[in-house]
Structures are given as C-alpha cells and as structure tokens.
N, C-alpha and C positions, 0 to 999 in steps of 0.2 A: 579437496581444497578449496572453497569460495571463488571465483574469479574477480580479479580487480576490475572493476568498472571504469572505463577509461573514459574522456573525452579530448578530440580533437579541436584546437580552439586555431583558426588556419587553414585552407582547405587549397593553399595552391602547389607549386611544384615541388618543395620538399616534404609537405605530409603526401601527398598521391604519390612519389617517387621511392620514399625510404618509411617514414613515420606507419602510415596507415596499413601497409605491405607486410609491417614486423609484427603491427600488435595486432592483426588477423593471423599472422601465424603460430602466434604464441597462444598456447593454448589455457594457460591462466589469465587471461586480459579478454574484455568484452568491451567493445567500442558502443557508448550507447549515445553521443551526440556528437555531429559534425556542426563546427560554428565556423561562419565567415559573415564579415560584412556584406559580401555579395551574395544573397542566399542561395541565388542561383549552383554557387561553387560549392556549398555543402549540399545542397540537390543532388546534383553531380554525384557527389561521392556515396549517397545515401542508395541512389541508383545503382551505380555502378558495385557497390559491394553488399547490396543487399542485407543491411543493418543498418540499427542508428537513426535517431532524427534530425532533421536539420532547422538549425535555428539561426539567427544573424546576433544578439545579445548574448556572450555570456555569462552575464547576469546571473541567467537562469543556470548555470552551472554550479554558480557559487551556493544559490541557494538549493539543490540538489542534494540530499546527503547521502547517495547510493552512491555520487564519483567521487571516487578516492583519487584519482592519478589525472594530471591534463600533460597533452602534448603542446606548448606552445610555438608556431609557425608561420607567426606574423612578420611583417616590417619589424625591423629593429626599435623604431622609437615608440614603438607598445607592449615591449617586452619587459621592462619594469613593472610598469604602471599591472598590467593584466598577472604577471607572476606575481608580485605583493599581493594583489587582490587575492588570489589563489592560495595562496599560502596561508593569509589570515582567515580564509573560510574554510580551513584545515585539510587543503587538498594537497598534495605530493605533485610536484614539478617538475617537468623536463623542459627545458628553455631551450631553442635552438642558438645557433650560435650567432652571433659574439653575443656575449652577458647581454648587454646594451648599448645603447648609443655612446656613452661616457663612463670613465671609472666612477664617479659620483653615484650613477644610477646604478650600479652592480655593486657601491656600498651599500646602499639603501635596500638594495635583494638579498646579500648577505645580511644583512641587520635582523631582516623582517626573517630569514631561515632560522637564524638564532633562538629569536623570541619566540618564535610557532614549533622548532622544533622537526618540523615538517619536513621531509627530502626536498632539494633543489639541486639538481642535477643539468649542467649546462651540455649543449650538442656537439662536445669536441669528439667528434665520433672517432677519430684514428687513437685514441686511448684503448678503443677495442678491436684494433687490428691487431691480427696476427703477427704480421713482421714486424709492425712498431713494437709489440712486447716484446719478441725475440731480441730488438735492436737494446731495449730497454735493459732486458736478462745481461746482456752481455756486456753492456755496460756497468751495472751491478755488481757482476761477479770479474770485473778487473780484467776483461780480454784486451781493453782499448790501453789498458795502464792509465797513466794522467789524460782526462779527457779535457785539454786544454783550450780547444777552439772548436765554434760550430760556423760554418756555410750555411746561409739558406740561400734560396734563388727560387725565385715564384714568378717567372718573365713567361708574357708572350706576346705575338706579334700586336696585333690589333682585335681586340677580343671585350671590350669595354660592354657589359652588358646592360639592354634596355637602354640606350640613350636617351635624356632628357627623362626617366622615369623614375621610381625609389630606390634605383640601385647608385643612381648619380646626382639626388639630392642629398644634400646632407642635413638637413633638417629631417628627415626619416632614418637614412642608415647611417649618420655619424661620421663617415667617411665613405673611402671609395677602396683600393687596389689593396690596402692595408688591413682596412677592417673587413673585407670581406674573404680574399684569399690569405692574405698575410696571420688572421688569426689561427688558421689550419696549422700553417707550418711554424708558427713560432710556437702553438700547443704543442706539436711533436715535440719541440725541441724541449721547453720547460718539462714536458712530462717523462723523458728518455735521461734528463740530467739530473730527477728529481726536485723540481719545481723551485730552483734556488730565486731568490728574493733578487731583483735588481738594484746597481749599486748607482749607476751612472747610465743614462742615456745622452746619445745624441743623433738625431736624424733630418732628412732633408724630404720632403713630399712634395711632389710636381703635380699640378695639373695643366698638362700641354696639349694633346692630343686631342681631348674631348672637347676642348674648348669652343671650337668652331664646329659646332653639331653640322651645322647646314656641309660643308666639304669634308668631314671625316669619312675615308673609305677603310671598307670593312668587307671579309667574306662574309660572315653572319653574324648573327647577335640571339644571343637564345633568350633572351627576356625582351626581346624588342616585339614590334618594331619601333623606330627611333619615333620620337615623340619632340619634334624640333621646335616646341611652342612652352616646353619643360624647363627643367633646371639641368646645369653640368655645373657644380661646384666643389668635386670630390677628387682627390689621387687619381692618378691613374702610371703615377710611376713614384716610388718609395724607396730612399736608402739609407740604413742605421744602422748603428754598432753600440751594442748592449754590455757592460760590464755586470757579471752576478757575481753571487758569493761562491759560484760555482766558473764553470768557463765561462769566458769572452764570446760572443753572437755579434756576427756581422750578415747583413741582407740587403738584398735589390728584389724588388719585384715590381711589377707593372702589369696591367692591364691591357696598356699597350704602350709597345715601344717600335721603333726605325728599324727594328731589327729584327728578320723573318726566320728567328730559331725559337722554337719554345724551350725554356729550362727549368725546369719542375723539378728538385731536388734538395737534399741535404746533406751537407758533410760533416760527420763526425771526428775529428781529430784527434786521436792519442797517440801517445808517446811510443805504444807498442803496435797498438792497427791502427786503422781510421775506418770508416764506412760511407760507402755513399748508398741514399736511398733514393730511388726514383719515387716520386710522390705517385700513392695509390698504386706502386707497382713493386720488384723485386730489390734487392741492395745487394751489393756487392763487398766483402771484405777484403780489405790491403794489408798485409804485414807483410814480414820478412824473417825466416828463421833459416839457422844453420849456413847463411851469407847467399840465400836466395831469396828473392821478392814471390810472394806467394800473394793470388788473387784468388777469391772462392764466392761463387753464387750458391747462396744455401736453399734448400728445396724444402718446403715444407705444405701441408695440407691448409689452404687457406679456406675462412669464412667469412659470412657478411657483417660485415662491423656495425653497420645498421640495426640487423637482426640481434647480434650480441649486445649492442647497446640497448636498445628495446628489453631485451631479455632480464639484463643486468637490472635496470631500473626497475622492471615489476617484481624479481626477487628480492632488491631489496629495501622496498616498501615492506615484505612480511618481515625479512631477518632484520632490517636496520643498520644495514651493513653500510659504511661510510666509503662510495665510488671513487675512482680517482677523477672522475666528470662533476665532483662536488663543488660548488661555488666558492667553496676555501683556498680550491688548487687552481681553477680556471680564471678566477679573477686577476691572477697573477700576468694573464697574457692581457687583459682589459687596462691593467695598471701600465705595462708597457707600452702598449698602442695608443694610451692616453700620451703619456710622454713624450712619444716618438714625434706626433704630431703636435706637441706645445713647443718641442726644440724648433721643429721648423719653423715654425710660429714666430716665436720668438729670437731664433738664429742663435743659438747657444746650449751648450751642455745643461741637461736636467741632473742633478745629484740629489737623491735620494738621502745621501748620508749627512750633505750640507744642510738638510730639512731638521736634522738631529738624530732617525734613526734611520737602517735597514727596515720596512715593516711591510 
C-alpha cells in the first residue's frame, strides 16, 4: 500500500508535540511539507526530523496533487479558511480544535466537507483516549443506569497562557478559557453521552483576573512571556448550564481564579452508578450493591491518544470510515460554546427549541 502524503500547516507547539511525531511513527504516512508563515519554524521542523520541505505559503500544498492529507495546527482565526481551501483542493483535513472561532465558521466548514466528500476531522483527541472510550462503553451498556446529569470542572489557579498574545485576543482565538480548555471537556461529555443536541443554554463568562495585565501575578506562563502592549479581551472564568436531549450539563471553568486548587474532572451521574474522570488520567466508579457502597478504579493498558487520532485519520482516508471526530459530531460543541457566549452577552437563556427545531 502506498504511503499517504501529508502536509503540516502551522509548526507551533501542538504540531511539534503531537501531530508531527505521530505522523512520523505511522508507517503509512509521509510528511512532504512543513508550512508556517514564520518560515524559520518550518525550517526547524525539517532540520529536526530530516524530512520534508519548509514553505511559508500553504497554497503550494493546494497545488500539489501528491498531497492527500493536511493537519491544520494554526491559530483559530484561520482554521476555517485554510480547511475550506484544502477541502476544495481535494485534500483530507485534520483541523486542530476548536473547529473554528464561531459556529458560523464551523458550519461553513461542514458545508464544504459535505460538498467535496473529503474527510474533515477536528482535533478532539479525547475521543481516541482509552479511558474515555471505556466510560462511553459503560454508559452505552447501561452500567450507570439513567445518566441524568454531568458536571464539568476545568478550573486552575492562575494559568492564563500568553497574556496579551493570540490566546487572549478574541479576534484570533474566538474566546478564552471556554473555547481553549472547555472545548475538550465539553467534547468528552458529548462523545460519552452520544452527542445529544442542545435544547437550551444559559451561561456567564467573565474577564476579570487578566484585564490588569501589568499586575497579573502568576507562577508560569507556557505561551508567554506576557505582551503588555497586546490584547486581553477574552474570558478567564465561565459558568454554564446546558439542557440537552440527553442529560443536563453544568460546568465551571477558569484559566485563572483566586482559589489555589486545580480541579480538572468530569462527573457522570447515573441512578445506578456514577463516574468521576480526572482529566487526562484515571477514573473512579461509584455504585452500591447488597446494601454496600462500592468504589473501584479500573486498571487498563493506556495508549497515546494523539497517535491513535493520527493513525485513525490516515486509515479512514483509505477506508472512508466516518470517525467520531468528524465535523458532523464535533460541531455540536461549537454550537454550545457559541450559545454560552451569546447567553453571557445578552444576559438571557438561549433556546434552540424556541428557534423552531433542535438542530
């Protein structure tokens, strides 16, 4: 079987830590281009990995018929335009999360995917996590009974990334803690509960701790250093409630809060059992039997979720399989996130039912 020729667009952190190593480890993939508007980043990737060509204009990729697949690892504001261009050029696309800055942009990406028939997967990597899939199987098998509510917490003390940079500029990122961290947590909930459509959404987003950039105290800043002449107009705390066709969902999330305890977990509450998933780690099952309370932590062989994601992407190009990360599923999180921001801005609940249909 011939190798799938791949291009990497955007050679920053997520490309170097996840996408590039996973493609290099896949025997059925070959990287032909490393592309970044900062050409030195692409050149560093070529030098480090000893393969591919460094370019700064992704249109070269569009015009190369050898390239079948593209990973988009750019800032959020160009996800939609690059993905659409790649799809229309006949390329299969894996676009990092979130799908786009706005639901409207994600809808346009979905529309073009349907028009072209090419694969468009979103980088919701937790759908390829072994522990998350075990939880989904337990829910599907009825082990939790009626799953009536899910609680989500993604709260950190003072962890705003790159103060004044792309992450904290709404025009680039589309939002802050919710669209950056919350998309992962919300997507796990959607996946494990069968991607239920939202009925109503109410939420409030706050931009508090990072606004006074000069006086923002922190221990580290992974996307730093701070750019005090830059922009900070995104949320650093968010709270929301979502009613769906399945369970209700509540969440509290913070890049930054004045509580010095990080709480990164998801609680799945059923009438027979409950599960607490520690994000990126193990999960615990709580139940009762014969009048006794039972607590267990399943043990299982773990595998690299990013490698699973890339391997599945390469395989689905050949097989035509529709993966759980397909835009048709991942777009639901985009819809909910935008509704939370709308609810916060308008000060009222957003009802999809009142708009005519739950879609």
